[in-house]
Structure formats: C-alpha cells, structure tokens
Gaussian input, Z-matrix of N, CA and C with variables (Angstrom, degrees):
# hf/3-21g

backbone

0 1
 N
 C     1     B1
 C     2     B2     1     A1
 N     3     B3     2     A2     1     D1
 C     4     B4     3     A3     2     D2
 C     5     B5     4     A4     3     D3
 N     6     B6     5     A5     4     D4
 C     7     B7     6     A6     5     D5
 C     8     B8     7     A7     6     D6
 N     9     B9     8     A8     7     D7
 C    10    B10     9     A9     8     D8
 C    11    B11    10    A10     9     D9
 N    12    B12    11    A11    10    D10
 C    13    B13    12    A12    11    D11
 C    14    B14    13    A13    12    D12
 N    15    B15    14    A14    13    D13
 C    16    B16    15    A15    14    D14
 C    17    B17    16    A16    15    D15
 N    18    B18    17    A17    16    D16
 C    19    B19    18    A18    17    D17
 C    20    B20    19    A19    18    D18
 N    21    B21    20    A20    19    D19
 C    22    B22    21    A21    20    D20
 C    23    B23    22    A22    21    D21
 N    24    B24    23    A23    22    D22
 C    25    B25    24    A24    23    D23
 C    26    B26    25    A25    24    D24
 N    27    B27    26    A26    25    D25
 C    28    B28    27    A27    26    D26
 C    29    B29    28    A28    27    D27
 N    30    B30    29    A29    28    D28
 C    31    B31    30    A30    29    D29
 C    32    B32    31    A31    30    D30
 N    33    B33    32    A32    31    D31
 C    34    B34    33    A33    32    D32
 C    35    B35    34    A34    33    D33
 N    36    B36    35    A35    34    D34
 C    37    B37    36    A36    35    D35
 C    38    B38    37    A37    36    D36
 N    39    B39    38    A38    37    D37
 C    40    B40    39    A39    38    D38
 C    41    B41    40    A40    39    D39
 N    42    B42    41    A41    40    D40
 C    43    B43    42    A42    41    D41
 C    44    B44    43    A43    42    D42
 N    45    B45    44    A44    43    D43
 C    46    B46    45    A45    44    D44
 C    47    B47    46    A46    45    D45
 N    48    B48    47    A47    46    D46
 C    49    B49    48    A48    47    D47
 C    50    B50    49    A49    48    D48
 N    51    B51    50    A50    49    D49
 C    52    B52    51    A51    50    D50
 C    53    B53    52    A52    51    D51
 N    54    B54    53    A53    52    D52
 C    55    B55    54    A54    53    D53
 C    56    B56    55    A55    54    D54
 N    57    B57    56    A56    55    D55
 C    58    B58    57    A57    56    D56
 C    59    B59    58    A58    57    D57
 N    60    B60    59    A59    58    D58
 C    61    B61    60    A60    59    D59
 C    62    B62    61    A61    60    D60
 N    63    B63    62    A62    61    D61
 C    64    B64    63    A63    62    D62
 C    65    B65    64    A64    63    D63
 N    66    B66    65    A65    64    D64
 C    67    B67    66    A66    65    D65
 C    68    B68    67    A67    66    D66
 N    69    B69    68    A68    67    D67
 C    70    B70    69    A69    68    D68
 C    71    B71    70    A70    69    D69
 N    72    B72    71    A71    70    D70
 C    73    B73    72    A72    71    D71
 C    74    B74    73    A73    72    D72
 N    75    B75    74    A74    73    D73
 C    76    B76    75    A75    74    D74
 C    77    B77    76    A76    75    D75
 N    78    B78    77    A77    76    D76
 C    79    B79    78    A78    77    D77
 C    80    B80    79    A79    78    D78
 N    81    B81    80    A80    79    D79
 C    82    B82    81    A81    80    D80
 C    83    B83    82    A82    81    D81
 N    84    B84    83    A83    82    D82
 C    85    B85    84    A84    83    D83
 C    86    B86    85    A85    84    D84
 N    87    B87    86    A86    85    D85
 C    88    B88    87    A87    86    D86
 C    89    B89    88    A88    87    D87
 N    90    B90    89    A89    88    D88
 C    91    B91    90    A90    89    D89
 C    92    B92    91    A91    90    D90
 N    93    B93    92    A92    91    D91
 C    94    B94    93    A93    92    D92
 C    95    B95    94    A94    93    D93
 N    96    B96    95    A95    94    D94
 C    97    B97    96    A96    95    D95
 C    98    B98    97    A97    96    D96
 N    99    B99    98    A98    97    D97
 C   100   B100    99    A99    98    D98
 C   101   B101   100   A100    99    D99
 N   102   B102   101   A101   100   D100
 C   103   B103   102   A102   101   D101
 C   104   B104   103   A103   102   D102
 N   105   B105   104   A104   103   D103
 C   106   B106   105   A105   104   D104
 C   107   B107   106   A106   105   D105
 N   108   B108   107   A107   106   D106
 C   109   B109   108   A108   107   D107
 C   110   B110   109   A109   108   D108
 N   111   B111   110   A110   109   D109
 C   112   B112   111   A111   110   D110
 C   113   B113   112   A112   111   D111
 N   114   B114   113   A113   112   D112
 C   115   B115   114   A114   113   D113
 C   116   B116   115   A115   114   D114
 N   117   B117   116   A116   115   D115
 C   118   B118   117   A117   116   D116
 C   119   B119   118   A118   117   D117
 N   120   B120   119   A119   118   D118
 C   121   B121   120   A120   119   D119
 C   122   B122   121   A121   120   D120
 N   123   B123   122   A122   121   D121
 C   124   B124   123   A123   122   D122
 C   125   B125   124   A124   123   D123
 N   126   B126   125   A125   124   D124
 C   127   B127   126   A126   125   D125
 C   128   B128   127   A127   126   D126
 N   129   B129   128   A128   127   D127
 C   130   B130   129   A129   128   D128
 C   131   B131   130   A130   129   D129
 N   132   B132   131   A131   130   D130
 C   133   B133   132   A132   131   D131
 C   134   B134   133   A133   132   D132
 N   135   B135   134   A134   133   D133
 C   136   B136   135   A135   134   D134
 C   137   B137   136   A136   135   D135
 N   138   B138   137   A137   136   D136
 C   139   B139   138   A138   137   D137
 C   140   B140   139   A139   138   D138
 N   141   B141   140   A140   139   D139
 C   142   B142   141   A141   140   D140
 C   143   B143   142   A142   141   D141
 N   144   B144   143   A143   142   D142
 C   145   B145   144   A144   143   D143
 C   146   B146   145   A145   144   D144
 N   147   B147   146   A146   145   D145
 C   148   B148   147   A147   146   D146
 C   149   B149   148   A148   147   D147
 N   150   B150   149   A149   148   D148
 C   151   B151   150   A150   149   D149
 C   152   B152   151   A151   150   D150
 N   153   B153   152   A152   151   D151
 C   154   B154   153   A153   152   D152
 C   155   B155   154   A154   153   D153
 N   156   B156   155   A155   154   D154
 C   157   B157   156   A156   155   D155
 C   158   B158   157   A157   156   D156
 N   159   B159   158   A158   157   D157
 C   160   B160   159   A159   158   D158
 C   161   B161   160   A160   159   D159
 N   162   B162   161   A161   160   D160
 C   163   B163   162   A162   161   D161
 C   164   B164   163   A163   162   D162
 N   165   B165   164   A164   163   D163
 C   166   B166   165   A165   164   D164
 C   167   B167   166   A166   165   D165
 N   168   B168   167   A167   166   D166
 C   169   B169   168   A168   167   D167
 C   170   B170   169   A169   168   D168
 N   171   B171   170   A170   169   D169
 C   172   B172   171   A171   170   D170
 C   173   B173   172   A172   171   D171
 N   174   B174   173   A173   172   D172
 C   175   B175   174   A174   173   D173
 C   176   B176   175   A175   174   D174
 N   177   B177   176   A176   175   D175
 C   178   B178   177   A177   176   D176
 C   179   B179   178   A178   177   D177
 N   180   B180   179   A179   178   D178
 C   181   B181   180   A180   179   D179
 C   182   B182   181   A181   180   D180
 N   183   B183   182   A182   181   D181
 C   184   B184   183   A183   182   D182
 C   185   B185   184   A184   183   D183
 N   186   B186   185   A185   184   D184
 C   187   B187   186   A186   185   D185
 C   188   B188   187   A187   186   D186
 N   189   B189   188   A188   187   D187
 C   190   B190   189   A189   188   D188
 C   191   B191   190   A190   189   D189
 N   192   B192   191   A191   190   D190
 C   193   B193   192   A192   191   D191
 C   194   B194   193   A193   192   D192

   B1=1.3494
   B2=1.4856
   B3=1.2930
   B4=1.3700
   B5=1.4603
   B6=1.3778
   B7=1.4399
   B8=1.4696
   B9=1.2475
   B10=1.5708
   B11=1.5515
   B12=1.3143
   B13=1.4903
   B14=1.6029
   B15=1.2669
   B16=1.4419
   B17=1.4947
   B18=1.4761
   B19=1.4144
   B20=1.4773
   B21=1.3693
   B22=1.4733
   B23=1.5415
   B24=1.2797
   B25=1.4641
   B26=1.5270
   B27=1.3306
   B28=1.5335
   B29=1.3544
   B30=1.4398
   B31=1.3897
   B32=1.4674
   B33=1.2655
   B34=1.4909
   B35=1.6427
   B36=1.3109
   B37=1.6273
   B38=1.5006
   B39=1.4888
   B40=1.3627
   B41=1.5133
   B42=1.3793
   B43=1.4646
   B44=1.5537
   B45=1.3114
   B46=1.5127
   B47=1.5188
   B48=1.2820
   B49=1.5530
   B50=1.4864
   B51=1.2843
   B52=1.5074
   B53=1.5268
   B54=1.2949
   B55=1.3915
   B56=1.4843
   B57=1.4282
   B58=1.3896
   B59=1.4733
   B60=1.3206
   B61=1.4096
   B62=1.5318
   B63=1.3446
   B64=1.5123
   B65=1.5034
   B66=1.2918
   B67=1.5620
   B68=1.6174
   B69=1.3012
   B70=1.6108
   B71=1.6317
   B72=1.2162
   B73=1.4101
   B74=1.5240
   B75=1.4286
   B76=1.5174
   B77=1.4708
   B78=1.3965
   B79=1.4830
   B80=1.5911
   B81=1.2024
   B82=1.4719
   B83=1.5531
   B84=1.2496
   B85=1.4601
   B86=1.5470
   B87=1.2955
   B88=1.4314
   B89=1.5102
   B90=1.3890
   B91=1.4218
   B92=1.5721
   B93=1.3048
   B94=1.3832
   B95=1.4370
   B96=1.4230
   B97=1.4588
   B98=1.5824
   B99=1.2102
   B100=1.5449
   B101=1.5561
   B102=1.4040
   B103=1.3202
   B104=1.5519
   B105=1.3979
   B106=1.3691
   B107=1.5220
   B108=1.3584
   B109=1.4128
   B110=1.5588
   B111=1.3475
   B112=1.4541
   B113=1.5381
   B114=1.2559
   B115=1.4623
   B116=1.5231
   B117=1.2753
   B118=1.4409
   B119=1.5283
   B120=1.3495
   B121=1.4995
   B122=1.4707
   B123=1.4257
   B124=1.4699
   B125=1.5648
   B126=1.3153
   B127=1.4683
   B128=1.5414
   B129=1.2772
   B130=1.4687
   B131=1.4921
   B132=1.3622
   B133=1.4689
   B134=1.4999
   B135=1.2634
   B136=1.4723
   B137=1.6667
   B138=1.3389
   B139=1.4395
   B140=1.6010
   B141=1.1633
   B142=1.4567
   B143=1.5850
   B144=1.4728
   B145=1.3233
   B146=1.5405
   B147=1.3795
   B148=1.5028
   B149=1.4843
   B150=1.3727
   B151=1.5834
   B152=1.4350
   B153=1.2470
   B154=1.4504
   B155=1.4935
   B156=1.2959
   B157=1.3993
   B158=1.5490
   B159=1.3285
   B160=1.4611
   B161=1.4173
   B162=1.3853
   B163=1.4281
   B164=1.5533
   B165=1.3793
   B166=1.3274
   B167=1.4401
   B168=1.3031
   B169=1.3648
   B170=1.5308
   B171=1.3650
   B172=1.4528
   B173=1.3806
   B174=1.3823
   B175=1.5361
   B176=1.5445
   B177=1.3775
   B178=1.3765
   B179=1.5571
   B180=1.2187
   B181=1.4044
   B182=1.5756
   B183=1.2491
   B184=1.4728
   B185=1.5292
   B186=1.3584
   B187=1.4444
   B188=1.6165
   B189=1.3747
   B190=1.4751
   B191=1.5867
   B192=1.2230
   B193=1.6359
   B194=1.4306
   A1=114.22
   A2=123.15
   A3=126.78
   A4=113.99
   A5=119.42
   A6=124.10
   A7=106.38
   A8=115.48
   A9=117.80
   A10=102.94
   A11=112.49
   A12=120.79
   A13=108.19
   A14=119.59
   A15=125.63
   A16=109.50
   A17=117.12
   A18=122.07
   A19=113.93
   A20=111.91
   A21=119.74
   A22=109.00
   A23=118.70
   A24=120.72
   A25=113.71
   A26=113.29
   A27=117.09
   A28=116.33
   A29=115.10
   A30=117.88
   A31=119.58
   A32=118.50
   A33=124.45
   A34=106.17
   A35=114.33
   A36=114.31
   A37=109.62
   A38=120.10
   A39=116.32
   A40=112.59
   A41=117.05
   A42=120.37
   A43=112.13
   A44=114.56
   A45=113.82
   A46=109.58
   A47=118.15
   A48=120.97
   A49=104.31
   A50=125.21
   A51=126.00
   A52=105.48
   A53=124.39
   A54=126.11
   A55=114.85
   A56=114.76
   A57=121.79
   A58=112.77
   A59=120.04
   A60=122.45
   A61=112.81
   A62=113.25
   A63=114.32
   A64=116.84
   A65=112.00
   A66=120.20
   A67=105.61
   A68=114.79
   A69=119.47
   A70=103.33
   A71=119.16
   A72=117.16
   A73=113.60
   A74=114.99
   A75=113.61
   A76=110.89
   A77=118.28
   A78=121.26
   A79=110.51
   A80=120.64
   A81=121.67
   A82=109.64
   A83=121.79
   A84=120.46
   A85=117.30
   A86=111.88
   A87=115.15
   A88=111.66
   A89=118.19
   A90=124.03
   A91=108.12
   A92=118.38
   A93=118.99
   A94=120.57
   A95=112.80
   A96=126.91
   A97=104.20
   A98=121.38
   A99=123.41
   A100=111.88
   A101=118.05
   A102=117.79
   A103=113.90
   A104=115.78
   A105=116.90
   A106=121.00
   A107=111.06
   A108=117.53
   A109=116.86
   A110=113.10
   A111=115.35
   A112=115.28
   A113=120.45
   A114=118.83
   A115=107.55
   A116=111.41
   A117=121.22
   A118=110.08
   A119=115.75
   A120=115.97
   A121=116.72
   A122=114.81
   A123=116.45
   A124=109.80
   A125=118.47
   A126=118.70
   A127=105.53
   A128=118.40
   A129=119.70
   A130=116.10
   A131=118.89
   A132=116.33
   A133=109.80
   A134=120.43
   A135=123.23
   A136=109.77
   A137=115.77
   A138=115.48
   A139=105.95
   A140=123.42
   A141=120.60
   A142=107.28
   A143=116.37
   A144=119.58
   A145=110.74
   A146=115.95
   A147=122.24
   A148=103.76
   A149=114.21
   A150=117.94
   A151=114.15
   A152=119.13
   A153=123.77
   A154=111.73
   A155=125.56
   A156=128.16
   A157=105.27
   A158=118.72
   A159=121.76
   A160=124.96
   A161=112.00
   A162=122.49
   A163=113.51
   A164=113.92
   A165=115.14
   A166=124.43
   A167=115.47
   A168=123.41
   A169=111.81
   A170=121.26
   A171=121.30
   A172=110.84
   A173=122.70
   A174=128.29
   A175=107.91
   A176=115.99
   A177=121.54
   A178=110.21
   A179=123.11
   A180=117.48
   A181=105.45
   A182=118.66
   A183=120.09
   A184=113.43
   A185=113.00
   A186=116.53
   A187=111.79
   A188=115.63
   A189=116.52
   A190=114.12
   A191=111.33
   A192=115.29
   A193=112.60
   D1=132.81
   D2=-179.49
   D3=-100.74
   D4=138.37
   D5=176.63
   D6=-92.74
   D7=133.12
   D8=175.42
   D9=-105.94
   D10=172.99
   D11=179.49
   D12=-70.47
   D13=-27.39
   D14=177.20
   D15=-62.61
   D16=-43.15
   D17=179.41
   D18=-61.66
   D19=-45.65
   D20=179.95
   D21=-66.54
   D22=-44.43
   D23=-178.91
   D24=-63.73
   D25=-39.49
   D26=170.90
   D27=-54.37
   D28=-51.07
   D29=176.74
   D30=-63.69
   D31=-32.20
   D32=-179.72
   D33=-76.08
   D34=-41.37
   D35=176.85
   D36=-64.31
   D37=-40.49
   D38=-176.99
   D39=-63.83
   D40=-40.61
   D41=176.56
   D42=-62.56
   D43=-41.34
   D44=-179.30
   D45=-67.85
   D46=-37.16
   D47=-177.74
   D48=-67.07
   D49=-38.76
   D50=-176.79
   D51=-72.22
   D52=-38.84
   D53=175.78
   D54=-63.44
   D55=-40.97
   D56=175.65
   D57=-66.89
   D58=-35.05
   D59=179.27
   D60=-68.98
   D61=-46.65
   D62=170.10
   D63=-53.17
   D64=-45.31
   D65=-176.46
   D66=-60.10
   D67=-44.82
   D68=-172.41
   D69=-69.57
   D70=-42.10
   D71=-178.66
   D72=-67.09
   D73=-40.58
   D74=177.39
   D75=-66.50
   D76=-37.96
   D77=178.48
   D78=-68.26
   D79=-33.59
   D80=173.88
   D81=-66.83
   D82=-50.39
   D83=171.31
   D84=-55.14
   D85=-39.70
   D86=178.47
   D87=-60.80
   D88=-44.06
   D89=-178.56
   D90=-65.64
   D91=-41.98
   D92=178.64
   D93=-60.60
   D94=-41.72
   D95=172.18
   D96=-58.38
   D97=-51.36
   D98=-173.99
   D99=-65.31
   D100=-31.26
   D101=174.78
   D102=-91.90
   D103=6.99
   D104=177.58
   D105=69.33
   D106=25.34
   D107=-178.85
   D108=-94.52
   D109=-11.99
   D110=172.29
   D111=-91.26
   D112=147.41
   D113=-177.59
   D114=-55.92
   D115=151.73
   D116=-179.49
   D117=-69.95
   D118=-27.70
   D119=179.84
   D120=-69.82
   D121=-14.21
   D122=174.52
   D123=-74.98
   D124=-20.63
   D125=-177.11
   D126=-95.57
   D127=-36.80
   D128=-169.47
   D129=-88.47
   D130=-42.65
   D131=177.60
   D132=-142.24
   D133=179.50
   D134=-179.53
   D135=-117.52
   D136=25.22
   D137=-176.42
   D138=-64.18
   D139=-21.45
   D140=-170.93
   D141=-70.63
   D142=-6.24
   D143=-178.24
   D144=-93.65
   D145=-10.73
   D146=-177.52
   D147=-91.93
   D148=164.81
   D149=171.51
   D150=-54.20
   D151=153.35
   D152=-174.19
   D153=-57.39
   D154=-45.94
   D155=-170.01
   D156=-63.50
   D157=-51.81
   D158=172.20
   D159=-56.29
   D160=-35.63
   D161=170.12
   D162=-59.61
   D163=-50.66
   D164=172.03
   D165=-58.53
   D166=-38.89
   D167=176.20
   D168=-69.63
   D169=-35.66
   D170=175.78
   D171=-68.44
   D172=-33.06
   D173=-177.87
   D174=-70.44
   D175=-46.34
   D176=178.40
   D177=-66.65
   D178=-35.27
   D179=-176.80
   D180=-77.58
   D181=-31.97
   D182=178.73
   D183=-64.55
   D184=-31.69
   D185=-175.29
   D186=-77.68
   D187=-26.04
   D188=177.80
   D189=-74.30
   D190=133.38
   D191=177.71
   D192=-66.09

C-alpha cells in the first residue's frame, strides 16, 4: 500500500483540527469562568458528577455547621 501526500495531509489536518477544537473549548470555558457565568459548583467541588440523591445529601451536610 502506497501513501500519498493527500493521505498524510488528511491525517495532519484532522489532528490539527482536533487540537484546535480542544483549545477553543478550553478557552471558552475559561472565559465563562472569568465572567462568572459557570456555576460555582464547577470550580468548588465535583458533586455534580455523583447521582442526584448523593449530591443533595453531600451539599446539605456541607451547609450544616
């Protein structure tokens, strides 16, 4: 099987497009955090990744002195 310049260029362009996409998403999230538009829980804890019942319990326990 022979590789042509088009095969190599396609692979390189796909990799660059993926890297650019990741960069743009990270930059967009950074701007949202700086403007205060993202929920505070994103920056403070990761309870939003747990099932809802456990997350509510964890937040209520954290609020009690």
